[in-house]
N, C-alpha and C positions, 0 to 999 in steps of 0.2 A: 063206150063214147062216140058219139058222131064228128063227122070230120066240120071243117069249118064251112058258113054258108057263103057262096060266092055273092048274093044276094046283099049282104048288110056291109053298109056303106063304111065299117073301119077297116083298120089296113090289118093282116094274118097276124103281127107280134099284139095289137091291141084285141084283137078277140081271144087270145091266149090269155092274156093280162085279164081280162072280163070271166073267165073260164075259172082263172087261179084265183082272182079275188074274191069270186060265190062261194067258191070251196073253203078255202078260209076264213070265211064270214060263218060258214057254219063251225068252225072251232073257234070262234070267239076272238077273230084278232080283226082289227081293223086293218084296211088297207088305204094306200094313196098311191096312185100311178102316176109316173113319168114323177118319180121324186128326186127333189135335188138335196144330196144328203151336204154337198158343201159346191161351190162356184166352179164349173166346168165338168160335173160329175151327173148322170142322170140315170137312176136305176128304172128299169121297168114297171116293178111293186116293190114297195116298200111294205112289211106287216109288221104289226104292232102287236104283240100277243096277250092275254090275260094276265100272267105274271111279269109283264114289261119286255119280254121277249124280242127281241128287232131282229126281224128275218128279211134279206133279200133275195128277190127272184128276178131273173134275166129270160124274158122270153125268147125265143128262138125259130122263126119259121121257117126256115130254112138251113141247107147244108151252108150255103154261101152267106147268109145271115150269121151262123156262127162263125167262119172262119174269116170273115172280114172283121170281126171283133178282136181288136185287140186290148182294151181297157178295161176287161171285166175283172182282173186279177188287181185292179185298183179299188173297185169295191169292196173286198174283204174284210178292211179296216174299219168298215161301217154297219159291222152286223154280227150278229151271234152264230148265225146259219146262212149258208148261202144255198141258191137252188139254181137248178135251169130249168124252165117249163118249154116242153116241146109238144108237139104231136103226135100222135100213134104214129105217125108214118117216117118220124126222123130219124135218121141214123145214131142211135143213142149211144153207140162203141166210138162217138168223136167227143162224146164230153169226158170230164177228167173224173175217174172215180172216185176222188176224196172231193167231192160237192156234189149237194143233193138234187133229187130228179123228180120233176111233177110231169105226169104226160097229163096234158089240158085239151080241151077244143073251146067253143064261143062259151058252151054252156055249164061247164064243171071241171071237174079236175081230179086225180088220184094221186097221191103221196106215193112216190114208187121207192124211192130212198132219199132217207136222212140225210142231211149234211151235217158234217161233223162242227159241234159247239167249238168256239173260240169266241170266249164271253169279253162284251166290250168293258173296258175300263170306265168306271162310275159317271168319271168327269164326263168322258164322249158319250155315255147311255144318257145322262141328263140332257145334253146341249141337243142331242140329235132327237130325244124325247120330243123337246119344247119347239124343236124346228119341224118335227112330225106336228106335233098338234096347230102349231102357227100356219102352215101348208094348208093341211084341210079346213080349217078356218076359214080361211082366205076362199079358198073355194069353193066350200059352203056360201058365204057374203056374196061371191060371185054371181051365184046362180038366183040368189034371190033380190039381189041388184045391181044388175050387169055394169052398171056404171062406176062402182066402185074401184 
C-alpha cells in the first residue's frame, strides 16, 4: 500500500476512511462515514455487513490523534466489532490488543486483526440499522437535491 496523497483535499483521517470503505465494499459491507449513532457521538466509519453485522471503525492518522481521543470506549456499545484504522507508519503498539486493526491508505485497506465480537442486543441492532438506512438515504438525496 502507498502512503497518503498530499495533493488530496481530504484530511488524513478522511483518506484512511475512504480506503477502509473501499476495502469493506469489496466484502459486501455498506458504509457511512461520520455516522452519528446517537446525539453527541460521531464514529468515523460505520459498516453494515451482508448478515446485518455492524462494525465501527475509528481512523487515526497520528499518535497525537489517538492519544487525544478519550471517547472511543463509548462507541463499543454501538457495534458488534470495533476496529482502529491506521496507516502503515502508525505505532500500532499504542492500540489496545482487544480491538480490531486495519492498515489503510487513501485507496484500500487490509484487515490485520479481527475485533472481538460482542453482539448488539436485538432492539439496539434494529434501531441502529434503521438510523443507518435513514442517514444514508438522506445523504444520497442531498447529493441529488442539495436544497433538501
